[in-house]
C-alpha positions in Angstrom: 105.3 56.8 90.5 108.2 58.9 88.9 111.5 59.6 90.5 114.4 61.8 89.3 117.5 60.1 88.3 120.8 61.3 89.8 121.3 63.2 86.6 117.8 64.9 86.9 118.6 65.8 90.5 121.9 67.4 89.4 120.1 69.4 86.7 117.4 70.5 89.2 119.9 71.8 91.7 121.8 73.5 88.8 118.5 75.2 87.9 117.8 76.3 91.3 121.1 78.0 91.8 120.9 79.8 88.5 120.0 83.6 88.6 116.3 84.3 88.1 115.4 86.3 84.9 112.4 87.7 86.8 112.8 91.4 87.3 113.7 92.6 90.8 111.2 94.3 93.1 113.2 97.5 92.6 112.9 97.2 88.8 109.1 96.5 89.2 108.7 99.5 91.5 110.9 101.9 89.2 108.6 100.9 86.2 105.5 102.1 88.0 106.0 106.0 87.3 106.4 105.4 83.6 103.2 103.3 83.5 101.4 106.0 85.4 102.6 108.7 83.0 101.4 106.5 80.1 97.9 106.5 81.6 97.9 110.3 81.9 99.0 110.5 78.3 96.3 108.1 77.1 93.7 110.0 79.1 94.7 113.3 77.6 94.5 111.6 74.1 91.1 110.1 75.0 89.4 113.5 74.8 90.1 113.7 71.1 87.8 110.7 70.7 84.4 112.0 72.1 82.5 108.8 71.4 85.1 106.7 73.2 86.2 109.1 76.0 84.1 107.8 78.8 85.0 104.0 78.1 88.7 104.9 77.8 88.7 106.9 81.1 87.0 104.1 82.9 89.5 101.5 81.6 92.3 103.8 82.6 90.7 104.0 86.1 91.1 100.2 86.2 94.7 100.3 85.2 95.5 103.0 87.7 93.9 100.9 90.5 96.0 97.9 89.4 99.2 100.0 89.5 98.3 101.0 93.1 97.6 97.4 94.0 101.0 96.5 92.6 102.8 99.2 94.4 100.9 98.0 97.7 102.0 94.4 97.2 105.7 95.5 96.6 105.5 97.4 99.8 104.1 94.3 101.5 106.7 92.1 100.1 109.5 94.4 101.2 108.0 94.8 104.7 107.7 91.1 105.1 111.1 90.0 103.5 113.1 93.1 103.8 114.4 95.4 101.0 117.1 94.1 98.8 120.4 95.9 98.9 
């Protein structure tokens, strides 16, 4: 069995108190319109590639569903944990 040394415990506590580099929920939500606009742009461009249009549009429908699920998840997190100020 492994155990942390005093130095290891101190390093772990220091790591826990360090600011996270993970984006905030607000940053994640704020990025969704840009990603949705990219989908619109790619769909418009897809029509210039007739032999691939259907596949591209289907792929973009998945991306749009994932973006919608992402937005719903952010709503759930904010509802459960509160909106950060």
